[in-house]
C-alpha positions in Angstrom: -67.3 1.9 -24.1 -64.7 -0.5 -25.7 -62.9 2.5 -27.1 -62.5 4.0 -23.6 -61.2 0.7 -22.2 -58.8 0.5 -25.1 -57.7 4.1 -24.6 -57.2 3.6 -20.9 -55.1 0.5 -21.5 -52.9 2.5 -23.8 -52.5 5.2 -21.2 -51.6 2.7 -18.5 -49.1 1.0 -20.9 -47.5 4.4 -21.5 -47.3 5.1 -17.8 -45.7 1.7 -17.0 -43.3 2.2 -19.9 -42.3 5.7 -18.6 -41.8 4.3 -15.1 -39.6 1.5 -16.4 -37.5 4.0 -18.4 -37.2 6.2 -15.4 -36.1 3.3 -13.1 -33.5 2.2 -15.7 -32.2 5.7 -15.9 -31.8 5.9 -12.1 -30.1 2.5 -12.1 -27.6 3.7 -14.7 -26.9 6.8 -12.8 -26.3 4.9 -9.6 -24.1 2.3 -11.4 -22.0 5.1 -13.0 -21.5 6.8 -9.7 -20.4 3.5 -8.0 -18.0 2.8 -10.9 -16.4 6.2 -10.6 -16.0 5.8 -6.9 -14.3 2.5 -7.3 -12.0 3.8 -9.9 -10.8 6.7 -7.8 -7.1 6.5 -6.8 -6.8 5.6 -3.2 -4.4 6.9 -0.6 -2.5 4.4 1.5 -4.2 4.6 4.8 -2.4 2.9 7.7 -4.3 2.0 10.8 -3.4 0.8 14.2 -3.1 -2.8 13.1 -0.4 -2.1 10.6 3.3 -2.6 11.5 4.9 -0.6 8.7 7.8 1.5 9.9 8.4 4.8 8.4 11.7 5.2 6.6 13.6 7.9 4.6 12.0 8.6 1.2 8.4 7.9 2.4 5.9 10.7 1.7 3.4 11.5 4.4 0.8 14.1 5.1 0.1 15.5 8.5 -3.1 17.5 9.1 -5.0 19.0 12.0 -8.8 19.1 11.7 -10.3 22.6 11.2 -6.8 24.2 10.8 -5.7 24.5 7.2 -2.4 26.2 8.4 -1.5 22.9 10.0 -1.7 20.8 6.9 1.6 19.7 5.4 2.9 17.0 3.0 6.5 16.1 3.3 9.1 13.5 2.3 11.0 12.0 5.2 14.7 12.9 4.8 17.6 10.5 5.2 18.1 11.3 8.9 14.4 10.7 9.6 13.8 14.1 11.3 10.8 16.1 10.1 9.5 19.5 11.1 6.0 20.6 11.7 4.4 23.8 12.9 4.1 24.1 16.7 6.0 20.9 17.4 9.5 21.6 16.1 11.6 18.6 15.0 10.5 15.0 15.4 12.6 11.9 14.7 10.4 9.4 12.9 13.0 6.6 12.8 11.3 3.3 13.7 7.9 4.9 14.1 4.6 3.6 12.6 2.1 6.1 11.3 0.0 5.6 14.4 3.0 6.4 16.7 3.8 9.5 14.7 0.2 10.6 14.9 0.2 10.2 18.7 3.4 12.1 19.0 2.1 15.0 16.9 -1.1 15.1 18.9 0.8 15.2 22.2 3.2 18.0 21.1 0.5 20.1 19.4 -1.8 19.5 22.4 0.4 21.9 24.3 -0.9 24.8 22.1 -4.3 23.5 20.8 -6.8 21.8 23.2 -7.8 18.3 22.1 -6.3 18.4 18.5 -7.6 15.8 16.0 -4.5 14.9 14.0 -4.4 12.7 10.9 -1.2 11.2 9.5 -1.4 9.5 6.0 1.2 7.6 4.2 1.0 8.8 0.7 3.9 7.0 -0.9 6.2 4.3 0.3 9.6 3.9 -1.4 11.4 2.0 1.4 9.7 -1.4 1.0 12.4 -2.7 -1.3 14.2 -6.0 -1.8 17.5 -6.4 -3.7 18.3 -9.2 -6.1 21.9 -9.5 -7.3 24.0 -12.1 -9.1 23.0 -14.5 -11.9 19.4 -13.5 -12.6 18.2 -12.0 -15.8 17.1 -8.7 -14.4 19.1 -7.9 -11.2 18.1 -4.8 -9.2 15.9 -3.4 -6.5 12.2 -4.3 -6.4 9.3 -2.8 -4.4 7.4 -5.4 -2.5 3.7 -5.2 -1.4 2.2 -7.6 1.1 3.8 -11.0 1.6 6.4 -11.5 -1.2 8.4 -14.7 -1.0 11.8 -15.8 -2.5 10.3 -17.5 -5.5 8.1 -14.5 -6.3 11.0 -12.0 -6.1 13.2 -14.3 -8.3 10.4 -14.2 -10.8 10.3 -10.4 -10.6 14.0 -10.5 -11.4 13.4 -12.4 -14.6 14.3 -15.8 -13.2 17.7 -17.4 -12.9 20.1 -17.3 -15.9 21.6 -20.7 -17.1 24.8 -20.2 -15.1 23.1 -19.7 -11.8 24.0 -22.1 -8.9 20.4 -23.0 -8.0 21.4 -24.9 -4.8 23.3 -22.2 -3.0 21.2 -19.0 -3.1 21.5 -16.8 -0.1 19.2 -14.3 1.5 21.1 -11.6 3.5 18.9 -10.1 6.3 19.8 -7.3 8.7 18.9 -8.4 12.2 19.6 -5.5 14.5 23.2 -4.6 13.9 24.1 -8.0 12.5 23.5 -9.5 9.1 22.3 -13.1 9.0 22.5 -15.6 6.1 19.5 -17.7 5.1 20.0 -20.5 2.6 17.7 -21.2 -0.3 17.8 -24.3 -2.6 15.9 -23.4 -5.7 16.0 -27.0 -7.1 14.3 -28.3 -4.0 11.6 -25.7 -3.8 11.0 -26.0 -7.6 10.2 -29.7 -7.0 7.9 -28.9 -4.1 10.4 -30.0 -1.5 11.6 -28.1 1.7 9.0 -25.4 1.0 9.8 -23.8 4.4 12.8 -22.3 2.6 10.5 -20.1 0.5 10.3 -17.5 3.2 8.4 -14.2 3.2 11.0 -11.4 2.5 11.5 -8.4 4.8 12.3 -4.8 3.7 16.0 -4.5 2.9 16.6 -8.2 2.3 19.3 -9.0 -0.3 18.9 -12.1 -2.4 22.2 -13.4 -3.8 22.3 -15.8 -6.7 25.8 -17.1 -7.1 
C-alpha cells in the first residue's frame, strides 16, 4: 500500500515537472517571437495628424489594395512631380502624405471603383538643418522630432574657441523672405533667456560667426 502511494507521488511529481517544463518552453517561444517582432525595422508611417510636407529626395511607396500592378516605390524628383499608372503626373510640392493619398484615390477612382490607396514615406532626406561658421564640425544634419539650437550645435561638435557666442544667427525661410533670429549662446548656457533656444525647422541655417 505504501509502495503504491509512493509510486503515485513519483508519477504526479513527474507530471507536474513535465507541465512546468512545457509551460517554460511556451513562454520562451512567445518571448522570442515578441523580441523578433520588436527588432524588425519599421517603415515611417505618416498618419493624418502629421504635418510633414513631402520634398525632393523623399522616397515613397504608393499601392492600391488587391492590385499588384499598381504598387510603386519612387523618389520624389527635384521638381516634385511624380508619375503613377492611371493618374499621370502629380505635383507633390507642399503635400502631406495624407493629401497625396487623397489625390491618388480621386484620380484612380475615375478608373477603379472605391480604390483603397496607401501612401508610405519610406525615407525622408529633406528634414535637414545646416550649421556653418565657427563650429568643430560644420555641415548638414538630419533632424528628427523637435531639435533645438543647443542640440544642433552639439551635433555640430560644439563651438570652436574663436566663435562669437553672443551673436549666433538662425536664418529661416518664411515664404519668399529670409528672417534672422538671434541666439546668445552665453545666456542660454547660463540658463538665461531660454526662449532663444527655439525648435528648428527644416532648412534652417545656423550661422556661428
